[in-house]
A tleap script that builds the chain and sets N, CA, C and O, in Angstrom:
source leaprc.protein.ff14SB
mol = sequence {
  NMET THR LEU ARG GLU VAL LYS GLU ILE LEU
  GLU ALA GLU VAL LEU ALA CYS GLU ASP LEU
  LEU ASP ARG GLU PRO ARG SER ALA CYS GLY
  SER ASP LEU LEU SER ASP VAL LEU ALA PHE
  THR LYS GLU ASN SER LEU LEU LEU THR GLY
  LEU THR ASN PRO GLN VAL ILE ARG THR ALA
  GLU MET SER ASP LEU ILE GLY VAL VAL PHE
  VAL ARG GLY LYS ARG PRO GLU PRO ALA THR
  ILE GLU LEU ALA VAL MET LYS LYS ILE PRO
  LEU LEU ALA THR ARG LEU PRO MET TYR GLU
  ALA CYS GLY ARG LEU TYR MET ARG GLY LEU
  ARG GLY CYS SER GLU VAL CGLU
}
set mol.1.N position { 74.761 112.655 74.090 }
set mol.1.CA position { 75.380 113.747 74.937 }
set mol.1.C position { 76.557 113.613 76.008 }
set mol.1.O position { 76.359 112.850 76.955 }
set mol.2.N position { 77.751 114.291 75.926 }
set mol.2.CA position { 78.708 114.227 76.457 }
set mol.2.C position { 78.467 114.744 77.546 }
set mol.2.O position { 77.601 115.586 77.785 }
set mol.3.N position { 79.380 114.167 78.421 }
set mol.3.CA position { 79.717 114.738 80.108 }
set mol.3.C position { 79.897 116.256 79.972 }
set mol.3.O position { 79.476 116.920 80.919 }
set mol.4.N position { 80.437 116.887 78.976 }
set mol.4.CA position { 80.533 118.325 78.726 }
set mol.4.C position { 79.262 118.993 78.494 }
set mol.4.O position { 79.129 120.132 78.940 }
set mol.5.N position { 78.431 118.511 77.936 }
set mol.5.CA position { 77.045 118.640 77.811 }
set mol.5.C position { 76.262 118.923 78.973 }
set mol.5.O position { 75.614 119.945 79.200 }
set mol.6.N position { 76.452 117.437 80.006 }
set mol.6.CA position { 76.009 117.301 81.178 }
set mol.6.C position { 76.405 118.792 82.136 }
set mol.6.O position { 75.565 119.561 82.602 }
set mol.7.N position { 77.830 118.916 82.252 }
set mol.7.CA position { 78.409 120.119 83.035 }
set mol.7.C position { 77.280 121.313 82.443 }
set mol.7.O position { 76.561 121.818 83.305 }
set mol.8.N position { 77.132 121.696 81.262 }
set mol.8.CA position { 76.368 122.850 81.069 }
set mol.8.C position { 74.679 122.633 81.363 }
set mol.8.O position { 73.915 123.582 81.536 }
set mol.9.N position { 74.379 121.596 81.378 }
set mol.9.CA position { 72.753 121.448 81.586 }
set mol.9.C position { 72.534 121.711 82.879 }
set mol.9.O position { 71.692 122.497 83.312 }
set mol.10.N position { 73.502 120.871 83.684 }
set mol.10.CA position { 73.565 120.913 85.256 }
set mol.10.C position { 74.180 122.453 85.956 }
set mol.10.O position { 74.047 122.665 87.161 }
set mol.11.N position { 74.752 123.309 85.170 }
set mol.11.CA position { 75.605 124.405 85.739 }
set mol.11.C position { 76.641 124.026 86.693 }
set mol.11.O position { 76.988 124.603 87.724 }
set mol.12.N position { 77.111 122.850 86.111 }
set mol.12.CA position { 78.063 122.020 87.207 }
set mol.12.C position { 79.458 122.416 87.049 }
set mol.12.O position { 79.891 122.660 85.922 }
set mol.13.N position { 80.274 122.509 88.192 }
set mol.13.CA position { 81.568 122.834 88.260 }
set mol.13.C position { 82.539 121.144 87.911 }
set mol.13.O position { 82.081 120.082 88.331 }
set mol.14.N position { 83.457 121.188 87.355 }
set mol.14.CA position { 84.316 119.916 87.088 }
set mol.14.C position { 85.071 119.996 88.408 }
set mol.14.O position { 85.533 121.044 88.860 }
set mol.15.N position { 85.148 118.926 88.927 }
set mol.15.CA position { 86.058 118.620 90.191 }
set mol.15.C position { 87.504 117.680 89.772 }
set mol.15.O position { 88.652 118.009 90.071 }
set mol.16.N position { 87.149 116.588 89.098 }
set mol.16.CA position { 88.225 115.875 88.702 }
set mol.16.C position { 87.728 115.421 86.972 }
set mol.16.O position { 86.605 115.276 86.489 }
set mol.17.N position { 89.274 115.272 86.286 }
set mol.17.CA position { 89.091 114.740 84.989 }
set mol.17.C position { 88.692 115.390 84.329 }
set mol.17.O position { 87.907 114.793 83.593 }
set mol.18.N position { 88.773 116.515 84.087 }
set mol.18.CA position { 88.377 117.648 83.067 }
set mol.18.C position { 88.493 116.996 81.622 }
set mol.18.O position { 87.587 116.970 80.790 }
set mol.19.N position { 89.901 116.420 81.461 }
set mol.19.CA position { 90.080 115.735 80.096 }
set mol.19.C position { 89.130 114.815 79.595 }
set mol.19.O position { 89.085 114.683 78.372 }
set mol.20.N position { 88.293 114.095 80.366 }
set mol.20.CA position { 87.421 112.998 80.077 }
set mol.20.C position { 86.248 113.217 79.757 }
set mol.20.O position { 85.452 112.289 79.610 }
set mol.21.N position { 85.862 114.695 79.559 }
set mol.21.CA position { 84.401 115.116 79.477 }
set mol.21.C position { 84.012 114.802 77.932 }
set mol.21.O position { 82.911 115.227 77.583 }
set mol.22.N position { 84.638 114.241 77.150 }
set mol.22.CA position { 84.251 114.164 76.109 }
set mol.22.C position { 83.314 112.592 75.970 }
set mol.22.O position { 82.561 112.351 75.026 }
set mol.23.N position { 83.565 111.686 77.087 }
set mol.23.CA position { 82.783 110.685 77.198 }
set mol.23.C position { 81.346 110.759 77.120 }
set mol.23.O position { 80.836 111.725 77.686 }
set mol.24.N position { 80.365 109.702 76.365 }
set mol.24.CA position { 79.058 109.813 76.127 }
set mol.24.C position { 78.426 108.793 77.209 }
set mol.24.O position { 78.457 107.570 77.069 }
set mol.25.N position { 77.950 109.346 78.114 }
set mol.25.CA position { 77.195 108.252 79.201 }
set mol.25.C position { 75.774 107.818 78.089 }
set mol.25.O position { 75.132 108.570 77.356 }
set mol.26.N position { 75.632 106.443 78.300 }
set mol.26.CA position { 74.530 105.805 77.611 }
set mol.26.C position { 73.084 106.025 78.656 }
set mol.26.O position { 71.978 106.072 78.116 }
set mol.27.N position { 73.193 106.129 79.896 }
set mol.27.CA position { 72.166 106.399 80.400 }
set mol.27.C position { 72.617 107.154 82.055 }
set mol.27.O position { 73.778 107.106 82.461 }
set mol.28.N position { 71.942 107.551 82.533 }
set mol.28.CA position { 71.931 107.892 83.999 }
set mol.28.C position { 71.605 107.286 85.251 }
set mol.28.O position { 70.941 106.323 84.867 }
set mol.29.N position { 71.641 107.213 86.642 }
set mol.29.CA position { 70.964 106.691 87.454 }
set mol.29.C position { 71.367 107.767 88.673 }
set mol.29.O position { 72.447 108.315 88.894 }
set mol.30.N position { 70.029 107.865 89.412 }
set mol.30.CA position { 70.499 109.092 90.514 }
set mol.30.C position { 69.981 108.303 92.052 }
set mol.30.O position { 68.780 108.229 92.312 }
set mol.31.N position { 70.858 107.839 92.839 }
set mol.31.CA position { 70.872 107.079 93.869 }
set mol.31.C position { 71.638 107.402 95.087 }
set mol.31.O position { 72.851 107.557 94.942 }
set mol.32.N position { 71.200 107.512 96.094 }
set mol.32.CA position { 72.094 107.645 97.394 }
set mol.32.C position { 72.224 106.349 98.013 }
set mol.32.O position { 72.516 106.392 99.208 }
set mol.33.N position { 72.069 105.130 97.465 }
set mol.33.CA position { 72.199 103.768 97.886 }
set mol.33.C position { 72.751 103.221 97.048 }
set mol.33.O position { 72.228 102.867 95.991 }
set mol.34.N position { 74.343 102.987 97.485 }
set mol.34.CA position { 75.494 102.013 96.432 }
set mol.34.C position { 75.098 101.009 96.399 }
set mol.34.O position { 75.562 100.478 95.390 }
set mol.35.N position { 74.247 100.110 97.102 }
set mol.35.CA position { 73.674 98.779 97.164 }
set mol.35.C position { 72.729 99.064 95.614 }
set mol.35.O position { 73.023 98.311 94.685 }
set mol.36.N position { 71.906 99.859 95.425 }
set mol.36.CA position { 71.079 100.039 94.463 }
set mol.36.C position { 71.816 100.020 93.100 }
set mol.36.O position { 71.551 99.242 92.184 }
set mol.37.N position { 72.938 101.136 93.080 }
set mol.37.CA position { 73.740 101.444 91.977 }
set mol.37.C position { 74.569 100.160 91.839 }
set mol.37.O position { 75.098 100.094 90.729 }
set mol.38.N position { 74.814 99.204 92.579 }
set mol.38.CA position { 75.572 98.303 92.104 }
set mol.38.C position { 74.682 97.049 91.340 }
set mol.38.O position { 75.185 96.162 90.650 }
set mol.39.N position { 73.245 97.213 91.645 }
set mol.39.CA position { 72.031 96.448 91.529 }
set mol.39.C position { 71.700 96.785 90.269 }
set mol.39.O position { 71.558 95.781 89.569 }
set mol.40.N position { 71.513 97.841 89.679 }
set mol.40.CA position { 70.718 98.309 88.928 }
set mol.40.C position { 71.266 99.031 87.673 }
set mol.40.O position { 70.619 99.128 86.630 }
set mol.41.N position { 72.327 99.457 87.830 }
set mol.41.CA position { 72.946 100.762 86.876 }
set mol.41.C position { 73.595 99.790 85.699 }
set mol.41.O position { 73.896 98.644 86.030 }
set mol.42.N position { 73.802 100.192 84.423 }
set mol.42.CA position { 74.304 99.598 83.287 }
set mol.42.C position { 75.860 100.181 82.894 }
set mol.42.O position { 76.032 101.392 83.033 }
set mol.43.N position { 76.740 99.536 82.516 }
set mol.43.CA position { 78.189 100.109 82.341 }
set mol.43.C position { 77.957 101.239 81.558 }
set mol.43.O position { 76.989 101.172 80.801 }
set mol.44.N position { 78.555 102.162 81.563 }
set mol.44.CA position { 78.734 103.527 80.921 }
set mol.44.C position { 77.552 104.309 81.267 }
set mol.44.O position { 76.957 105.058 80.492 }
set mol.45.N position { 77.291 104.111 82.333 }
set mol.45.CA position { 75.869 105.167 83.147 }
set mol.45.C position { 76.837 106.320 83.739 }
set mol.45.O position { 78.060 106.227 83.850 }
set mol.46.N position { 76.005 107.460 84.108 }
set mol.46.CA position { 76.152 108.133 84.702 }
set mol.46.C position { 75.489 108.151 86.195 }
set mol.46.O position { 74.303 107.859 86.343 }
set mol.47.N position { 76.304 108.501 87.261 }
set mol.47.CA position { 75.697 108.401 88.381 }
set mol.47.C position { 75.549 109.912 89.119 }
set mol.47.O position { 76.503 110.688 89.171 }
set mol.48.N position { 74.206 110.223 89.687 }
set mol.48.CA position { 73.827 111.595 90.301 }
set mol.48.C position { 73.587 110.864 91.863 }
set mol.48.O position { 72.843 109.998 92.323 }
set mol.49.N position { 74.532 111.635 92.306 }
set mol.49.CA position { 74.488 111.042 94.235 }
set mol.49.C position { 74.394 112.373 95.167 }
set mol.49.O position { 74.608 113.504 94.730 }
set mol.50.N position { 74.155 112.173 96.083 }
set mol.50.CA position { 74.645 112.875 97.253 }
set mol.50.C position { 75.457 112.576 98.291 }
set mol.50.O position { 75.616 113.179 99.352 }
set mol.51.N position { 76.061 111.373 97.793 }
set mol.51.CA position { 77.169 110.656 98.557 }
set mol.51.C position { 78.566 111.306 98.318 }
set mol.51.O position { 78.727 111.808 97.206 }
set mol.52.N position { 79.490 111.359 99.113 }
set mol.52.CA position { 80.718 112.175 98.479 }
set mol.52.C position { 81.941 111.244 99.040 }
set mol.52.O position { 83.086 111.594 98.755 }
set mol.53.N position { 81.737 110.081 99.822 }
set mol.53.CA position { 82.872 109.450 100.252 }
set mol.53.C position { 83.475 108.541 99.318 }
set mol.53.O position { 82.774 108.076 98.419 }
set mol.54.N position { 85.066 108.133 99.448 }
set mol.54.CA position { 85.263 107.421 98.619 }
set mol.54.C position { 84.742 106.007 98.152 }
set mol.54.O position { 85.219 105.415 97.184 }
set mol.55.N position { 83.957 105.638 98.750 }
set mol.55.CA position { 83.033 104.433 98.451 }
set mol.55.C position { 82.495 104.773 96.816 }
set mol.55.O position { 82.627 104.083 95.806 }
set mol.56.N position { 81.976 105.841 96.963 }
set mol.56.CA position { 81.307 106.225 95.544 }
set mol.56.C position { 82.051 106.072 94.326 }
set mol.56.O position { 81.526 105.628 93.305 }
set mol.57.N position { 83.371 106.458 94.400 }
set mol.57.CA position { 84.396 106.046 93.635 }
set mol.57.C position { 84.233 104.384 93.109 }
set mol.57.O position { 83.877 103.861 92.053 }
set mol.58.N position { 84.662 103.911 94.346 }
set mol.58.CA position { 85.077 102.234 94.145 }
set mol.58.C position { 83.904 101.656 93.512 }
set mol.58.O position { 83.992 100.844 92.591 }
set mol.59.N position { 82.512 102.178 94.129 }
set mol.59.CA position { 81.089 101.677 93.246 }
set mol.59.C position { 80.961 102.084 91.766 }
set mol.59.O position { 80.386 101.371 90.944 }
set mol.60.N position { 81.521 103.251 91.475 }
set mol.60.CA position { 81.357 103.620 90.145 }
set mol.60.C position { 82.635 102.818 89.251 }
set mol.60.O position { 82.487 102.520 88.065 }
set mol.61.N position { 83.619 102.592 89.854 }
set mol.61.CA position { 84.729 101.731 88.965 }
set mol.61.C position { 84.070 100.403 88.923 }
set mol.61.O position { 83.907 99.927 87.800 }
set mol.62.N position { 83.673 99.737 89.922 }
set mol.62.CA position { 82.909 98.279 89.919 }
set mol.62.C position { 81.757 98.115 88.960 }
set mol.62.O position { 81.641 97.069 88.321 }
set mol.63.N position { 80.880 99.137 88.834 }
set mol.63.CA position { 79.697 99.261 87.906 }
set mol.63.C position { 80.175 99.601 86.497 }
set mol.63.O position { 79.424 99.311 85.566 }
set mol.64.N position { 81.575 100.300 86.193 }
set mol.64.CA position { 81.756 100.562 85.059 }
set mol.64.C position { 81.100 101.959 84.347 }
set mol.64.O position { 80.872 102.163 83.154 }
set mol.65.N position { 80.921 102.680 85.299 }
set mol.65.CA position { 80.078 104.005 85.253 }
set mol.65.C position { 81.164 105.135 84.910 }
set mol.65.O position { 82.277 105.300 85.407 }
set mol.66.N position { 80.579 105.779 84.024 }
set mol.66.CA position { 81.094 106.854 83.219 }
set mol.66.C position { 81.812 108.204 83.941 }
set mol.66.O position { 82.829 108.819 83.621 }
set mol.67.N position { 80.978 108.381 84.909 }
set mol.67.CA position { 81.396 109.836 85.639 }
set mol.67.C position { 80.247 109.614 86.781 }
set mol.67.O position { 79.300 108.827 86.773 }
set mol.68.N position { 80.709 110.723 87.924 }
set mol.68.CA position { 79.786 111.072 89.101 }
set mol.68.C position { 79.628 112.453 89.001 }
set mol.68.O position { 80.501 113.257 88.675 }
set mol.69.N position { 78.237 112.734 89.357 }
set mol.69.CA position { 77.498 113.951 89.480 }
set mol.69.C position { 76.955 114.199 90.956 }
set mol.69.O position { 75.970 113.598 91.387 }
set mol.70.N position { 77.820 115.320 91.847 }
set mol.70.CA position { 77.617 115.440 93.224 }
set mol.70.C position { 76.401 116.508 93.287 }
set mol.70.O position { 76.556 117.664 92.893 }
set mol.71.N position { 75.091 115.991 93.852 }
set mol.71.CA position { 74.127 117.046 93.609 }
set mol.71.C position { 73.897 117.660 95.083 }
set mol.71.O position { 74.515 117.328 96.095 }
set mol.72.N position { 73.017 118.493 95.002 }
set mol.72.CA position { 72.595 119.575 96.628 }
set mol.72.C position { 73.614 120.231 97.039 }
set mol.72.O position { 73.667 120.422 98.254 }
set mol.73.N position { 74.849 120.835 96.083 }
set mol.73.CA position { 75.787 121.633 96.521 }
set mol.73.C position { 76.982 120.615 97.273 }
set mol.73.O position { 77.904 121.152 97.887 }
set mol.74.N position { 76.901 119.272 97.186 }
set mol.74.CA position { 77.749 118.581 98.231 }
set mol.74.C position { 79.079 118.766 97.533 }
set mol.74.O position { 79.229 119.227 96.401 }
set mol.75.N position { 80.029 118.344 98.362 }
set mol.75.CA position { 81.342 118.398 98.137 }
set mol.75.C position { 82.287 117.347 98.726 }
set mol.75.O position { 82.459 117.122 99.924 }
set mol.76.N position { 82.946 116.662 97.549 }
set mol.76.CA position { 83.505 115.329 98.079 }
set mol.76.C position { 84.944 115.538 98.741 }
set mol.76.O position { 85.715 116.377 98.277 }
set mol.77.N position { 85.190 114.958 99.548 }
set mol.77.CA position { 86.323 114.991 100.556 }
set mol.77.C position { 87.739 114.767 99.734 }
set mol.77.O position { 87.706 113.971 98.796 }
set mol.78.N position { 88.995 115.442 100.049 }
set mol.78.CA position { 90.148 115.415 99.166 }
set mol.78.C position { 90.240 113.985 98.768 }
set mol.78.O position { 90.261 113.840 97.545 }
set mol.79.N position { 90.301 112.896 99.459 }
set mol.79.CA position { 90.588 111.435 99.030 }
set mol.79.C position { 89.653 111.054 98.120 }
set mol.79.O position { 90.130 110.242 97.327 }
set mol.80.N position { 88.272 111.371 97.874 }
set mol.80.CA position { 87.465 111.040 97.106 }
set mol.80.C position { 87.788 111.568 95.558 }
set mol.80.O position { 87.672 110.956 94.497 }
set mol.81.N position { 88.218 112.877 95.809 }
set mol.81.CA position { 88.913 113.350 94.446 }
set mol.81.C position { 90.097 112.594 93.928 }
set mol.81.O position { 90.245 112.334 92.734 }
set mol.82.N position { 90.953 112.244 94.897 }
set mol.82.CA position { 92.385 111.957 94.467 }
set mol.82.C position { 92.176 110.493 94.064 }
set mol.82.O position { 93.065 109.999 93.371 }
set mol.83.N position { 90.912 109.572 94.468 }
set mol.83.CA position { 90.804 108.313 94.238 }
set mol.83.C position { 90.323 108.255 92.613 }
set mol.83.O position { 90.676 107.452 91.749 }
set mol.84.N position { 89.402 109.381 92.514 }
set mol.84.CA position { 88.469 109.538 91.134 }
set mol.84.C position { 89.693 109.540 90.050 }
set mol.84.O position { 89.782 108.683 89.170 }
set mol.85.N position { 90.583 110.563 90.215 }
set mol.85.CA position { 91.700 111.036 89.421 }
set mol.85.C position { 92.375 109.671 89.098 }
set mol.85.O position { 92.603 109.254 87.963 }
set mol.86.N position { 92.687 108.984 90.367 }
set mol.86.CA position { 93.444 107.763 89.918 }
set mol.86.C position { 92.956 106.774 89.112 }
set mol.86.O position { 93.672 106.085 88.386 }
set mol.87.N position { 91.593 106.657 89.221 }
set mol.87.CA position { 90.848 105.607 88.423 }
set mol.87.C position { 90.227 106.277 87.366 }
set mol.87.O position { 89.419 105.625 86.705 }
set mol.88.N position { 90.477 107.676 87.009 }
set mol.88.CA position { 90.022 108.299 85.681 }
set mol.88.C position { 88.575 108.396 85.620 }
set mol.88.O position { 87.973 108.314 84.549 }
set mol.89.N position { 87.836 108.616 87.047 }
set mol.89.CA position { 86.327 108.967 86.895 }
set mol.89.C position { 85.951 110.521 86.902 }
set mol.89.O position { 86.153 111.189 87.916 }
set mol.90.N position { 85.551 110.926 86.060 }
set mol.90.CA position { 85.055 112.513 86.038 }
set mol.90.C position { 84.264 112.584 87.101 }
set mol.90.O position { 83.683 111.602 87.560 }
set mol.91.N position { 84.181 113.784 87.584 }
set mol.91.CA position { 83.336 114.009 88.992 }
set mol.91.C position { 83.121 115.545 88.384 }
set mol.91.O position { 83.916 116.289 87.811 }
set mol.92.N position { 81.897 115.693 88.700 }
set mol.92.CA position { 80.911 116.877 88.505 }
set mol.92.C position { 80.539 117.368 89.859 }
set mol.92.O position { 80.770 116.693 90.862 }
set mol.93.N position { 79.919 118.628 89.903 }
set mol.93.CA position { 79.618 119.254 91.576 }
set mol.93.C position { 78.327 120.047 91.116 }
set mol.93.O position { 78.650 121.025 90.442 }
set mol.94.N position { 77.062 119.923 91.271 }
set mol.94.CA position { 75.927 120.829 90.914 }
set mol.94.C position { 75.250 121.147 92.122 }
set mol.94.O position { 75.194 120.341 93.050 }
set mol.95.N position { 74.614 122.529 92.174 }
set mol.95.CA position { 73.890 123.017 93.154 }
set mol.95.C position { 72.429 122.353 92.913 }
set mol.95.O position { 71.617 122.616 93.801 }
set mol.96.N position { 72.087 121.747 92.126 }
set mol.96.CA position { 70.764 121.292 91.781 }
set mol.96.C position { 70.385 120.244 92.885 }
set mol.96.O position { 71.287 119.585 93.402 }
set mol.97.N position { 69.178 120.082 93.231 }
set mol.97.CA position { 68.703 118.956 94.234 }
set mol.97.C position { 68.695 117.729 92.917 }
set mol.97.O position { 68.649 117.957 91.708 }
set mol.98.N position { 68.751 116.514 93.551 }
set mol.98.CA position { 68.922 115.469 92.490 }
set mol.98.C position { 67.654 115.339 91.691 }
set mol.98.O position { 67.775 115.055 90.500 }
set mol.99.N position { 66.490 115.506 92.181 }
set mol.99.CA position { 65.118 115.517 91.298 }
set mol.99.C position { 65.272 116.232 90.026 }
set mol.99.O position { 65.138 115.695 88.927 }
set mol.100.N position { 65.646 117.828 90.279 }
set mol.100.CA position { 65.748 118.303 89.132 }
set mol.100.C position { 66.773 118.087 88.666 }
set mol.100.O position { 66.577 118.132 87.451 }
set mol.101.N position { 68.165 117.790 88.916 }
set mol.101.CA position { 69.112 117.350 88.254 }
set mol.101.C position { 69.144 116.182 87.068 }
set mol.101.O position { 69.652 116.209 85.947 }
set mol.102.N position { 68.527 115.324 87.644 }
set mol.102.CA position { 67.810 113.876 86.883 }
set mol.102.C position { 66.874 114.510 85.816 }
set mol.102.O position { 67.200 114.411 84.633 }
set mol.103.N position { 65.516 115.277 86.231 }
set mol.103.CA position { 64.820 115.757 85.428 }
set mol.103.C position { 65.477 116.399 84.239 }
set mol.103.O position { 65.276 115.936 83.116 }
set mol.104.N position { 66.308 117.520 84.444 }
set mol.104.CA position { 67.113 118.126 83.372 }
set mol.104.C position { 67.330 117.069 82.510 }
set mol.104.O position { 66.587 116.764 81.577 }
set mol.105.N position { 68.393 116.489 82.841 }
set mol.105.CA position { 69.036 115.392 81.867 }
set mol.105.C position { 68.251 114.446 81.280 }
set mol.105.O position { 68.476 114.198 80.096 }
set mol.106.N position { 67.172 113.724 81.978 }
set mol.106.CA position { 66.011 113.188 81.002 }
set mol.106.C position { 65.530 113.988 79.735 }
set mol.106.O position { 65.681 113.653 78.560 }
set mol.107.N position { 64.872 115.203 80.263 }
set mol.107.CA position { 64.494 116.042 79.362 }
set mol.107.C position { 65.178 116.587 78.174 }
set mol.107.O position { 64.646 117.215 77.258 }
set mol.108.N position { 66.412 116.274 78.300 }
set mol.108.CA position { 67.365 116.776 77.186 }
set mol.108.C position { 67.744 115.153 76.379 }
set mol.108.O position { 68.487 115.169 75.397 }
set mol.109.N position { 67.219 113.932 76.844 }
set mol.109.CA position { 67.134 113.117 76.192 }
set mol.109.C position { 68.326 111.642 76.823 }
set mol.109.O position { 68.645 110.600 76.251 }
set mol.110.N position { 68.627 112.074 77.907 }
set mol.110.CA position { 69.595 111.128 78.691 }
set mol.110.C position { 68.521 110.207 79.457 }
set mol.110.O position { 67.836 110.541 80.423 }
set mol.111.N position { 68.537 109.097 78.864 }
set mol.111.CA position { 67.414 107.946 79.213 }
set mol.111.C position { 68.239 107.247 81.009 }
set mol.111.O position { 69.388 107.250 81.452 }
set mol.112.N position { 67.196 106.856 81.423 }
set mol.112.CA position { 67.452 106.121 82.942 }
set mol.112.C position { 67.801 104.300 82.615 }
set mol.112.O position { 67.387 103.562 81.722 }
set mol.113.N position { 68.467 104.119 83.449 }
set mol.113.CA position { 69.179 102.655 83.483 }
set mol.113.C position { 68.103 101.560 82.896 }
set mol.113.O position { 68.424 100.628 82.158 }
set mol.114.N position { 66.822 101.826 83.335 }
set mol.114.CA position { 65.995 100.918 83.104 }
set mol.114.C position { 65.439 100.999 81.684 }
set mol.114.O position { 64.462 100.331 81.346 }
set mol.115.N position { 66.069 101.816 80.872 }
set mol.115.CA position { 65.380 102.320 79.528 }
set mol.115.C position { 66.416 101.604 78.253 }
set mol.115.O position { 66.058 101.472 77.082 }
set mol.116.N position { 67.677 101.221 78.778 }
set mol.116.CA position { 68.609 100.698 78.070 }
set mol.116.C position { 69.007 99.528 78.177 }
set mol.116.O position { 69.318 99.157 79.309 }
set mol.117.N position { 69.115 98.666 77.152 }
set mol.117.CA position { 69.728 97.082 77.173 }
set mol.117.C position { 71.140 97.219 77.632 }
set mol.117.O position { 71.851 96.221 77.748 }
savepdb mol mol.pdb
quit
């Protein structure tokens, strides 16, 4: 599954790096605790979160994540989008709550971080 397919499944809007939507996440993680993201995600994963500050992008970069989806209709501040563009981390935004967004992706075959090596 590509990020472009994730966009369609989640009825999401692209906020940054649309040219990188052909990337394929190995797994996904839904969390609003950045310490859990650092501790439990695998590289090339997709993060779903309600956090919108620049720390999300810094965490994604440190964890080698492939992209970030903001859930619950959340919109990041301009500094967050600018940092994502600079770091080449695609950003998507969906109106769906985290539970439903993660569920839709899981039902379509995108595994959780605990299920990949």
